[in-house]
FIFIPA-754725 format. One record per residue (C-alpha): x, y, z; residue number from 1; residue in three letters; chain. Coordinates in steps of 0.02 Angstrom, whole numbers, m for minus. Layout:
! residues N
NODE      u      v      w   i  aa ch
NODE      X      Y      Z NUM ALA  A
...
This chain:
! residues 501
NODE      u      v      w   i  aa ch
NODE  m7440    270  m4611   1 MET  A
NODE  m7561    153  m4697   2 SER  A
NODE  m7549    m35  m4674   3 PRO  A
NODE  m7519    m70  m4854   4 GLU  A
NODE  m7360     28  m4850   5 ASN  A
NODE  m7281   m103  m4729   6 VAL  A
NODE  m7194   m237  m4831   7 PRO  A
NODE  m7243   m417  m4789   8 ALA  A
NODE  m7070   m485  m4827   9 ALA  A
NODE  m6896   m430  m4873  10 ARG  A
NODE  m6794   m493  m5017  11 GLU  A
NODE  m6633   m578  m4967  12 PRO  A
NODE  m6478   m483  m5003  13 SER  A
NODE  m6383   m641  m5042  14 SER  A
NODE  m6398   m719  m5213  15 PRO  A
NODE  m6412   m892  m5130  16 THR  A
NODE  m6569   m982  m5188  17 LEU  A
NODE  m6673  m1073  m5057  18 ARG  A
NODE  m6821  m1187  m5079  19 ASP  A
NODE  m6959  m1119  m4969  20 THR  A
NODE  m7102  m1212  m5047  21 SER  A
NODE  m7120  m1322  m4894  22 GLU  A
NODE  m7109  m1181  m4764  23 VAL  A
NODE  m7281  m1120  m4712  24 PRO  A
NODE  m7305   m936  m4715  25 THR  A
NODE  m7424   m826  m4623  26 GLU  A
NODE  m7461   m645  m4640  27 LYS  A
NODE  m7435   m550  m4481  28 VAL  A
NODE  m7566   m416  m4458  29 PRO  A
NODE  m7491   m248  m4438  30 VAL  A
NODE  m7566   m126  m4319  31 VAL  A
NODE  m7515     53  m4311  32 HIS  A
NODE  m7458     96  m4138  33 ALA  A
NODE  m7483    275  m4095  34 THR  A
NODE  m7325    360  m4045  35 GLY  A
NODE  m7214    211  m4090  36 ALA  A
NODE  m7116    192  m4247  37 SER  A
NODE  m6979     85  m4317  38 TRP  A
NODE  m6819    159  m4373  39 PRO  A
NODE  m6835    254  m4534  40 ALA  A
NODE  m7017    290  m4490  41 SER  A
NODE  m7063    106  m4514  42 ALA  A
NODE  m7219     50  m4419  43 PRO  A
NODE  m7179    m70  m4267  44 ALA  A
NODE  m7267   m240  m4282  45 PRO  A
NODE  m7370   m300  m4138  46 LEU  A
NODE  m7380   m491  m4113  47 TYR  A
NODE  m7539   m582  m4063  48 PRO  A
NODE  m7461   m651  m3900  49 ASP  A
NODE  m7418   m480  m3841  50 TYR  A
NODE  m7567   m366  m3867  51 PRO  A
NODE  m7537   m184  m3840  52 PRO  A
NODE  m7588   m105  m3679  53 PRO  A
NODE  m7772    m69  m3671  54 GLY  A
NODE  m7811   m186  m3816  55 ALA  A
NODE  m7966   m288  m3796  56 ASN  A
NODE  m7921   m476  m3783  57 ASN  A
NODE  m7995   m634  m3710  58 ASN  A
NODE  m7837   m713  m3628  59 PHE  A
NODE  m7865   m776  m3447  60 PRO  A
NODE  m7772   m691  m3306  61 ALA  A
NODE  m7626   m791  m3227  62 PRO  A
NODE  m7669   m885  m3064  63 PRO  A
NODE  m7637   m798  m2898  64 MET  A
NODE  m7499   m882  m2788  65 PRO  A
NODE  m7557   m980  m2634  66 THR  A
NODE  m7529   m875  m2479  67 PRO  A
NODE  m7390   m940  m2361  68 VAL  A
NODE  m7456  m1005  m2194  69 ARG  A
NODE  m7337  m1012  m2046  70 GLN  A
NODE  m7366  m1164  m1929  71 PRO  A
NODE  m7428  m1123  m1758  72 LYS  A
NODE  m7402  m1191  m1583  73 GLY  A
NODE  m7293  m1345  m1562  74 ILE  A
NODE  m7273  m1360  m1750  75 ALA  A
NODE  m7178  m1197  m1761  76 ARG  A
NODE  m6991  m1212  m1794  77 PRO  A
NODE  m6883  m1177  m1644  78 LEU  A
NODE  m6779  m1022  m1647  79 PRO  A
NODE  m6598  m1057  m1690  80 THR  A
NODE  m6539  m1010  m1516  81 TRP  A
NODE  m6667  m1126  m1436  82 ALA  A
NODE  m6618  m1270  m1550  83 PHE  A
NODE  m6433  m1247  m1509  84 ILE  A
NODE  m6471  m1229  m1323  85 LEU  A
NODE  m6573  m1389  m1328  86 GLY  A
NODE  m6431  m1483  m1410  87 LEU  A
NODE  m6310  m1418  m1279  88 LEU  A
NODE  m6428  m1472  m1140  89 VAL  A
NODE  m6443  m1646  m1214  90 ILE  A
NODE  m6256  m1664  m1238  91 VAL  A
NODE  m6222  m1596  m1063  92 GLY  A
NODE  m6348  m1715   m987  93 THR  A
NODE  m6271  m1865  m1074  94 LEU  A
NODE  m6096  m1816  m1021  95 ILE  A
NODE  m6153  m1792   m842  96 THR  A
NODE  m6238  m1961   m843  97 LEU  A
NODE  m6079  m2042   m907  98 PHE  A
NODE  m5988  m1989   m750  99 PHE  A
NODE  m6126  m2041   m630 100 THR  A
NODE  m6080  m2226   m636 101 GLY  A
NODE  m5956  m2313   m523 102 SER  A
NODE  m5845  m2331   m675 103 ASP  A
NODE  m5844  m2292   m860 104 TRP  A
NODE  m5946  m2444   m906 105 ALA  A
NODE  m6084  m2402   m782 106 ASP  A
NODE  m6086  m2222   m840 107 GLY  A
NODE  m6091  m2281  m1020 108 ASP  A
NODE  m6240  m2391   m978 109 LEU  A
NODE  m6331  m2244   m901 110 HIS  A
NODE  m6291  m2139  m1054 111 LEU  A
NODE  m6350  m2274  m1174 112 ALA  A
NODE  m6519  m2298  m1093 113 PHE  A
NODE  m6552  m2112  m1073 114 VAL  A
NODE  m6498  m2076  m1253 115 ALA  A
NODE  m6615  m2211  m1318 116 ALA  A
NODE  m6755  m2144  m1207 117 GLY  A
NODE  m6728  m1967  m1270 118 LEU  A
NODE  m6730  m2030  m1450 119 ALA  A
NODE  m6897  m2118  m1423 120 VAL  A
NODE  m6968  m1964  m1337 121 MET  A
NODE  m6911  m1850  m1480 122 LEU  A
NODE  m6985  m1971  m1606 123 LEU  A
NODE  m7153  m1959  m1518 124 ILE  A
NODE  m7139  m1770  m1512 125 VAL  A
NODE  m7099  m1768  m1698 126 LEU  A
NODE  m7258  m1866  m1734 127 GLY  A
NODE  m7362  m1747  m1629 128 ILE  A
NODE  m7286  m1595  m1715 129 ARG  A
NODE  m7320  m1672  m1885 130 SER  A
NODE  m7503  m1694  m1842 131 LEU  A
NODE  m7506  m1517  m1773 132 ALA  A
NODE  m7461  m1444  m1944 133 GLY  A
NODE  m7275  m1461  m1963 134 MET  A
NODE  m7302  m1581  m2108 135 ALA  A
NODE  m7415  m1460  m2204 136 ALA  A
NODE  m7358  m1427  m2383 137 SER  A
NODE  m7371  m1240  m2360 138 ASN  A
NODE  m7248  m1247  m2211 139 ASN  A
NODE  m7091  m1167  m2285 140 PRO  A
NODE  m6983  m1235  m2141 141 GLN  A
NODE  m7045  m1413  m2155 142 ARG  A
NODE  m6889  m1487  m2234 143 LEU  A
NODE  m6771  m1403  m2112 144 ARG  A
NODE  m6877  m1456  m1963 145 GLN  A
NODE  m6884  m1638  m2017 146 TYR  A
NODE  m6701  m1649  m2062 147 VAL  A
NODE  m6643  m1573  m1898 148 SER  A
NODE  m6763  m1677  m1793 149 SER  A
NODE  m6725  m1842  m1879 150 ILE  A
NODE  m6539  m1805  m1872 151 LEU  A
NODE  m6546  m1778  m1683 152 VAL  A
NODE  m6651  m1938  m1660 153 ILE  A
NODE  m6528  m2039  m1765 154 ILE  A
NODE  m6381  m1971  m1665 155 ILE  A
NODE  m6465  m2016  m1501 156 LEU  A
NODE  m6511  m2191  m1558 157 PHE  A
NODE  m6335  m2216  m1624 158 THR  A
NODE  m6260  m2155  m1461 159 SER  A
NODE  m6369  m2272  m1360 160 GLY  A
NODE  m6329  m2422  m1471 161 GLY  A
NODE  m6144  m2383  m1474 162 ALA  A
NODE  m6145  m2365  m1286 163 GLY  A
NODE  m6222  m2537  m1265 164 LEU  A
NODE  m6099  m2614  m1387 165 LEU  A
NODE  m5949  m2531  m1305 166 ALA  A
NODE  m6004  m2573  m1127 167 HIS  A
NODE  m5888  m2721  m1106 168 GLY  A
NODE  m5736  m2646  m1191 169 SER  A
NODE  m5744  m2491  m1081 170 LEU  A
NODE  m5690  m2595   m930 171 HIS  A
NODE  m5528  m2638  m1019 172 ALA  A
NODE  m5503  m2460  m1080 173 ALA  A
NODE  m5531  m2389   m907 174 GLN  A
NODE  m5416  m2522   m833 175 ALA  A
NODE  m5274  m2467   m947 176 HIS  A
NODE  m5309  m2285   m904 177 PHE  A
NODE  m5308  m2320   m717 178 LEU  A
NODE  m5150  m2425   m734 179 GLU  A
NODE  m5063  m2278   m818 180 ASN  A
NODE  m5123  m2168   m675 181 GLN  A
NODE  m5048  m2289   m547 182 HIS  A
NODE  m5220  m2325   m474 183 GLN  A
NODE  m5175  m2509   m459 184 TRP  A
NODE  m5319  m2579   m357 185 GLY  A
NODE  m5452  m2500   m466 186 GLN  A
NODE  m5360  m2553   m624 187 ALA  A
NODE  m5360  m2734   m565 188 ILE  A
NODE  m5546  m2725   m528 189 THR  A
NODE  m5581  m2658   m703 190 GLU  A
NODE  m5474  m2791   m784 191 TYR  A
NODE  m5572  m2923   m689 192 GLN  A
NODE  m5738  m2845   m744 193 LEU  A
NODE  m5671  m2851   m922 194 ALA  A
NODE  m5652  m3039   m904 195 GLY  A
NODE  m5468  m3051   m858 196 GLU  A
NODE  m5425  m3190   m734 197 LYS  A
NODE  m5286  m3299   m667 198 ALA  A
NODE  m5179  m3391   m712 199 PRO  A
NODE  m5163  m3326   m890 200 SER  A
NODE  m5200  m3139   m880 201 SER  A
NODE  m5045  m3041   m928 202 VAL  A
NODE  m5133  m2878   m888 203 ASP  A
NODE  m5172  m2929   m709 204 LEU  A
NODE  m4999  m3002   m680 205 ALA  A
NODE  m4916  m2846   m752 206 ARG  A
NODE  m5021  m2732   m644 207 THR  A
NODE  m4977  m2829   m486 208 TYR  A
NODE  m4793  m2819   m534 209 ASP  A
NODE  m4805  m2632   m564 210 GLU  A
NODE  m4899  m2610   m401 211 TRP  A
NODE  m4762  m2704   m309 212 GLY  A
NODE  m4626  m2602   m393 213 GLU  A
NODE  m4714  m2441   m344 214 ASP  A
NODE  m4729  m2499   m162 215 LEU  A
NODE  m4548  m2556   m158 216 SER  A
NODE  m4490  m2389   m226 217 GLN  A
NODE  m4583  m2306    m84 218 ASN  A
NODE  m4497  m2425     41 219 LYS  A
NODE  m4658  m2519     80 220 GLN  A
NODE  m4564  m2682     59 221 PHE  A
NODE  m4680  m2802    148 222 GLN  A
NODE  m4831  m2747     47 223 ALA  A
NODE  m4727  m2749   m113 224 ALA  A
NODE  m4669  m2927    m84 225 ASN  A
NODE  m4850  m2979    m59 226 GLY  A
NODE  m4889  m2920   m237 227 LYS  A
NODE  m4738  m3013   m308 228 PHE  A
NODE  m4791  m3171   m217 229 ASP  A
NODE  m4965  m3149   m290 230 MET  A
NODE  m4895  m3154   m467 231 VAL  A
NODE  m4786  m3306   m433 232 GLN  A
NODE  m4925  m3402   m346 233 SER  A
NODE  m5072  m3364   m460 234 ASN  A
NODE  m5009  m3320   m634 235 PHE  A
NODE  m4904  m3469   m684 236 SER  A
NODE  m4954  m3450   m867 237 GLN  A
NODE  m4872  m3279   m883 238 THR  A
NODE  m4687  m3329   m879 239 PRO  A
NODE  m4620  m3156   m918 240 ASN  A
NODE  m4716  m3076   m777 241 GLU  A
NODE  m4670  m3217   m656 242 VAL  A
NODE  m4487  m3192   m699 243 SER  A
NODE  m4509  m3006   m674 244 ARG  A
NODE  m4591  m3036   m504 245 ALA  A
NODE  m4448  m3148   m449 246 GLN  A
NODE  m4318  m3020   m497 247 LYS  A
NODE  m4417  m2880   m414 248 ASP  A
NODE  m4444  m2980   m255 249 GLU  A
NODE  m4259  m3020   m242 250 THR  A
NODE  m4212  m2837   m258 251 GLN  A
NODE  m4350  m2786   m138 252 SER  A
NODE  m4285  m2902     m2 253 TYR  A
NODE  m4106  m2842    m31 254 ILE  A
NODE  m4160  m2660    m15 255 ASN  A
NODE  m4264  m2704    137 256 TRP  A
NODE  m4114  m2787    219 257 GLY  A
NODE  m4003  m2638    180 258 LYS  A
NODE  m4130  m2522    258 259 GLN  A
NODE  m4140  m2628    417 260 GLU  A
NODE  m3950  m2637    428 261 ALA  A
NODE  m3938  m2450    406 262 GLY  A
NODE  m4055  m2430    554 263 GLN  A
NODE  m3950  m2553    658 264 HIS  A
NODE  m4090  m2682    656 265 HIS  A
NODE  m3968  m2820    617 266 TYR  A
NODE  m4080  m2965    666 267 THR  A
NODE  m4209  m2907    540 268 ASN  A
NODE  m4075  m2874    409 269 ALA  A
NODE  m4004  m3049    422 270 THR  A
NODE  m4180  m3120    410 271 SER  A
NODE  m4207  m3029    243 272 ARG  A
NODE  m4039  m3081    173 273 PHE  A
NODE  m4060  m3261    230 274 ASP  A
NODE  m4226  m3269    139 275 TYR  A
NODE  m4149  m3209    m23 276 VAL  A
NODE  m4011  m3339    m10 277 LEU  A
NODE  m4143  m3474     11 278 SER  A
NODE  m4232  m3428   m152 279 LEU  A
NODE  m4206  m3553   m292 280 SER  A
NODE  m4196  m3412   m419 281 TYR  A
NODE  m4056  m3321   m327 282 CYS  A
NODE  m3913  m3362   m445 283 GLY  A
NODE  m3725  m3353   m421 284 SER  A
NODE  m3715  m3164   m441 285 ASP  A
NODE  m3860  m3142   m322 286 CYS  A
NODE  m3782  m3258   m192 287 LYS  A
NODE  m3614  m3170   m203 288 ALA  A
NODE  m3693  m3000   m173 289 GLU  A
NODE  m3810  m3054    m34 290 VAL  A
NODE  m3683  m3164     55 291 SER  A
NODE  m3568  m3015     79 292 ALA  A
NODE  m3712  m2911    147 293 LEU  A
NODE  m3770  m3053    260 294 ASP  A
NODE  m3596  m3084    332 295 ALA  A
NODE  m3578  m2900    375 296 THR  A
NODE  m3750  m2896    456 297 ALA  A
NODE  m3714  m3050    562 298 TYR  A
NODE  m3545  m2980    616 299 TYR  A
NODE  m3621  m2812    664 300 ASN  A
NODE  m3758  m2902    759 301 GLN  A
NODE  m3628  m3005    853 302 ALA  A
NODE  m3527  m2851    899 303 GLU  A
NODE  m3684  m2763    959 304 THR  A
NODE  m3734  m2912   1067 305 MET  A
NODE  m3558  m2925   1137 306 LEU  A
NODE  m3559  m2741   1188 307 SER  A
NODE  m3723  m2775   1278 308 GLN  A
NODE  m3649  m2930   1363 309 LYS  A
NODE  m3777  m3038   1277 310 ASN  A
NODE  m3648  m3175   1254 311 TYR  A
NODE  m3764  m3312   1192 312 GLN  A
NODE  m3828  m3207   1045 313 GLU  A
NODE  m3654  m3142   1009 314 ALA  A
NODE  m3582  m3318    998 315 VAL  A
NODE  m3726  m3374    886 316 THR  A
NODE  m3696  m3232    763 317 SER  A
NODE  m3507  m3252    765 318 PHE  A
NODE  m3528  m3438    726 319 LYS  A
NODE  m3642  m3399    577 320 VAL  A
NODE  m3505  m3291    503 321 VAL  A
NODE  m3374  m3422    542 322 GLN  A
NODE  m3472  m3571    471 323 ASN  A
NODE  m3573  m3496    328 324 ARG  A
NODE  m3460  m3357    267 325 PHE  A
NODE  m3282  m3416    300 326 PRO  A
NODE  m3215  m3315    153 327 GLN  A
NODE  m3292  m3151    213 328 ALA  A
NODE  m3172  m3021    285 329 PRO  A
NODE  m3273  m3023    447 330 GLU  A
NODE  m3231  m3207    476 331 ALA  A
NODE  m3046  m3168    502 332 SER  A
NODE  m3064  m3009    603 333 LYS  A
NODE  m3190  m3077    729 334 GLN  A
NODE  m3071  m3204    811 335 HIS  A
NODE  m3027  m3104    968 336 LYS  A
NODE  m3203  m3040    997 337 ASP  A
NODE  m3275  m3212    972 338 MET  A
NODE  m3162  m3282   1109 339 SER  A
NODE  m3228  m3148   1228 340 LYS  A
NODE  m3406  m3195   1185 341 ALA  A
NODE  m3369  m3380   1210 342 LEU  A
NODE  m3291  m3356   1380 343 LEU  A
NODE  m3436  m3246   1435 344 GLY  A
NODE  m3559  m3378   1378 345 LYS  A
NODE  m3458  m3517   1461 346 GLY  A
NODE  m3460  m3431   1629 347 LYS  A
NODE  m3646  m3401   1619 348 GLU  A
NODE  m3677  m3582   1574 349 ASP  A
NODE  m3565  m3643   1715 350 LYS  A
NODE  m3664  m3544   1842 351 SER  A
NODE  m3829  m3619   1785 352 THR  A
NODE  m3797  m3790   1708 353 LEU  A
NODE  m3612  m3827   1710 354 CYS  A
NODE  m3619  m3972   1589 355 GLU  A
NODE  m3669  m3854   1448 356 THR  A
NODE  m3515  m3746   1482 357 ALA  A
NODE  m3390  m3887   1459 358 LEU  A
NODE  m3396  m3888   1266 359 PRO  A
NODE  m3374  m3699   1266 360 VAL  A
NODE  m3219  m3708   1376 361 TYR  A
NODE  m3149  m3849   1273 362 GLN  A
NODE  m3174  m3750   1112 363 GLU  A
NODE  m3088  m3600   1189 364 LEU  A
NODE  m2942  m3707   1248 365 ALA  A
NODE  m2915  m3784   1076 366 THR  A
NODE  m2967  m3654    945 367 LYS  A
NODE  m2929  m3494   1039 368 PHE  A
NODE  m2773  m3542   1136 369 ALA  A
NODE  m2688  m3386   1064 370 ASP  A
NODE  m2807  m3272   1160 371 THR  A
NODE  m2816  m3229   1345 372 PRO  A
NODE  m2989  m3307   1351 373 GLU  A
NODE  m2923  m3469   1279 374 GLY  A
NODE  m2785  m3480   1408 375 LEU  A
NODE  m2909  m3447   1548 376 GLU  A
NODE  m3021  m3585   1486 377 ALA  A
NODE  m2877  m3706   1475 378 LYS  A
NODE  m2829  m3671   1655 379 ALA  A
NODE  m3009  m3695   1713 380 ALA  A
NODE  m3015  m3864   1630 381 LEU  A
NODE  m2865  m3925   1730 382 SER  A
NODE  m2940  m3882   1900 383 VAL  A
NODE  m2993  m4035   2007 384 PRO  A
NODE  m3180  m4047   2041 385 GLN  A
NODE  m3277  m4094   2198 386 PRO  A
NODE  m3401  m4237   2217 387 VAL  A
NODE  m3562  m4212   2315 388 LEU  A
NODE  m3727  m4296   2350 389 GLY  A
NODE  m3872  m4319   2470 390 HIS  A
NODE  m3936  m4473   2563 391 PHE  A
NODE  m4123  m4458   2587 392 VAL  A
NODE  m4175  m4609   2691 393 ASN  A
NODE  m4115  m4681   2859 394 GLY  A
NODE  m3962  m4574   2891 395 VAL  A
NODE  m3896  m4601   3069 396 PRO  A
NODE  m3846  m4454   3178 397 LYS  A
NODE  m3691  m4430   3284 398 LEU  A
NODE  m3804  m4396   3432 399 SER  A
NODE  m3866  m4574   3421 400 ASP  A
NODE  m3698  m4642   3478 401 GLY  A
NODE  m3598  m4638   3318 402 TYR  A
NODE  m3418  m4581   3313 403 VAL  A
NODE  m3407  m4558   3125 404 LYS  A
NODE  m3533  m4558   2983 405 ILE  A
NODE  m3445  m4535   2817 406 ASN  A
NODE  m3426  m4583   2635 407 ALA  A
NODE  m3274  m4633   2533 408 SER  A
NODE  m3228  m4644   2350 409 LEU  A
NODE  m3137  m4800   2295 410 LEU  A
NODE  m3077  m4852   2124 411 GLN  A
NODE  m3100  m5018   2035 412 ASN  A
NODE  m3216  m5084   2170 413 LEU  A
NODE  m3296  m5256   2142 414 SER  A
NODE  m3410  m5373   2238 415 THR  A
NODE  m3277  m5504   2264 416 ASP  A
NODE  m3157  m5387   2353 417 VAL  A
NODE  m3095  m5456   2520 418 THR  A
NODE  m3130  m5366   2682 419 ARG  A
NODE  m2947  m5329   2709 420 ASP  A
NODE  m2924  m5257   2535 421 ASP  A
NODE  m3082  m5158   2554 422 PHE  A
NODE  m3031  m5074   2716 423 TYR  A
NODE  m2855  m5049   2653 424 GLN  A
NODE  m2923  m4950   2508 425 GLN  A
NODE  m3036  m4857   2627 426 MET  A
NODE  m2886  m4801   2727 427 ALA  A
NODE  m2811  m4714   2576 428 ASN  A
NODE  m2973  m4656   2490 429 ALA  A
NODE  m3044  m4480   2489 430 PRO  A
NODE  m3171  m4460   2629 431 THR  A
NODE  m3316  m4342   2662 432 ALA  A
NODE  m3422  m4321   2818 433 THR  A
NODE  m3609  m4353   2800 434 ILE  A
NODE  m3709  m4223   2893 435 SER  A
NODE  m3865  m4259   2994 436 ASP  A
NODE  m3974  m4208   2847 437 ASP  A
NODE  m3881  m4330   2732 438 GLY  A
NODE  m3776  m4209   2627 439 HIS  A
NODE  m3593  m4241   2590 440 PHE  A
NODE  m3457  m4158   2483 441 LYS  A
NODE  m3284  m4221   2438 442 PHE  A
NODE  m3138  m4108   2409 443 GLN  A
NODE  m3092  m4078   2225 444 PRO  A
NODE  m3027  m4232   2137 445 LEU  A
NODE  m2930  m4263   1980 446 LYS  A
NODE  m3033  m4323   1832 447 PRO  A
NODE  m3072  m4508   1845 448 GLY  A
NODE  m3200  m4641   1894 449 THR  A
NODE  m3239  m4665   2080 450 TYR  A
NODE  m3355  m4788   2168 451 ASP  A
NODE  m3456  m4723   2314 452 LEU  A
NODE  m3456  m4818   2480 453 VAL  A
NODE  m3525  m4758   2645 454 TRP  A
NODE  m3548  m4813   2825 455 GLY  A
NODE  m3513  m4773   3008 456 PHE  A
NODE  m3410  m4809   3161 457 ILE  A
NODE  m3503  m4824   3326 458 ARG  A
NODE  m3434  m4769   3493 459 ASN  A
NODE  m3415  m4952   3541 460 ASP  A
NODE  m3291  m4974   3398 461 GLY  A
NODE  m3410  m5063   3279 462 TYR  A
NODE  m3374  m5014   3099 463 GLU  A
NODE  m3483  m5047   2946 464 LEU  A
NODE  m3465  m4985   2765 465 TYR  A
NODE  m3560  m5040   2610 466 MET  A
NODE  m3602  m5001   2429 467 PHE  A
NODE  m3744  m5049   2312 468 TYR  A
NODE  m3708  m5151   2158 469 HIS  A
NODE  m3806  m5218   2009 470 SER  A
NODE  m3861  m5398   2019 471 LYS  A
NODE  m3840  m5418   1832 472 GLU  A
NODE  m3663  m5348   1816 473 THR  A
NODE  m3602  m5350   1997 474 ASN  A
NODE  m3537  m5174   1964 475 GLN  A
NODE  m3563  m5031   2088 476 PRO  A
NODE  m3719  m4928   2056 477 ILE  A
NODE  m3661  m4761   2126 478 TYR  A
NODE  m3509  m4711   2022 479 VAL  A
NODE  m3438  m4535   2011 480 ALA  A
NODE  m3372  m4484   1839 481 GLN  A
NODE  m3264  m4339   1889 482 VAL  A
NODE  m3221  m4233   1737 483 GLY  A
NODE  m3161  m4061   1689 484 GLN  A
NODE  m3234  m3897   1746 485 LEU  A
NODE  m3391  m3960   1834 486 CYS  A
NODE  m3421  m4043   2004 487 PRO  A
NODE  m3498  m4216   2003 488 PHE  A
NODE  m3663  m4225   2094 489 ASP  A
NODE  m3746  m4390   2141 490 PHE  A
NODE  m3902  m4292   2179 491 GLY  A
NODE  m4031  m4371   2295 492 ASP  A
NODE  m3991  m4552   2337 493 ILE  A
NODE  m4158  m4637   2370 494 GLN  A
NODE  m4091  m4808   2427 495 ASP  A
NODE  m4085  m4836   2617 496 PRO  A
NODE  m3926  m4781   2700 497 PHE  A
NODE  m3908  m4956   2771 498 MET  A
NODE  m4001  m5114   2727 499 GLN  A
NODE  m3972  m5184   2900 500 ASN  A
NODE  m3917  m5070   3038 501 ASN  A
């Protein structure tokens, strides 16, 4: 097909008229392509920008792509498994360091410094790797390497900074954790490290209260009460916790007393109950409850002492019930047993120091007259009592020619008594022989006041009796006050037996 047979343009099929005067036109050269044809045997046009294969043209060849260079040595990207393993090692190391401190805050400090150190070290390594070729533009892994490295460094720096910022608050956090775990002593230490202190720290006061409650629940009452006292003494600015400590301490002492009473340690039980009753914050309900417990404990203690014939302790406990808890049931039912304890005590006192027994016998005779013990005491009080004594100096002896050496007890004796009246009274007065060693003892006398006179009768019939009197009052000096129950004892008389023999 010849070139001139290829039309340069086609007529539009539409009758629409268009102005094409301003549109530049160009004739496209037509080249006959061997073996190629348009439909209907029309020649295919070949455009200048796309020369046919094998055509001679002067267009330059496209540039060859730059060959990809993989970084070598330290600049090479880590394998994925190595990168993940490294992260796990770092995380594991930091976690381990956290638990190496004495508490969370110390561990956090260790973690913070090590994390910051690792970040600095990785930053240095990143610089070395960059110089070693990791930053080269033909490194296809450059972006991933920088992003992952910088991300790890940022995380480490952030961890270190956050650790330093959170250092102080970790003491409080750990204190709350330890408190919830009932590790009271360590919790208190952590609260103190967090800045808590008396007298205003609610956390410290609450922990001491909880510690005391835990000890009390485990029947460690003495230790528990120490914690409650700590709150009341040192945390005055925490009124709720002080009130809680007072209530807890009251109940602790009550439970302690009940435990002692259950073990028959009544002395200890009464001590616990007495302490509670002495507390200013033991109100009416508290006093009513504890008074009943205390009365029972004192009564049981008295009965125990009575069974052991420990009359003094029995009487003491019975009297507590009688005087402090008169409305208690024990006060009315102890009457007979208390009389037994009183009589036992009275007899013991009489055998040692009789004067101390007299009030006991008198109480029995008046308040317990309806008991056998009261009747026995009343009878004992009506028994006449002897008078005795001992002259120490110048006592004559019968062997020295004396017929009688004796003493007499006169009543209403005075210095102006006549000789006849004196010897007339002597004739009817109680008389006691004075032994060679100076001792004398009168037969039992009715209660009353008696004046002591003494003297001798020689074998030649000479008789002499005398008494000492006060120069200020002219009253006899040696006077026997004979009373109930007990003998009267002049003791050792130091004045000479005779002023002039």
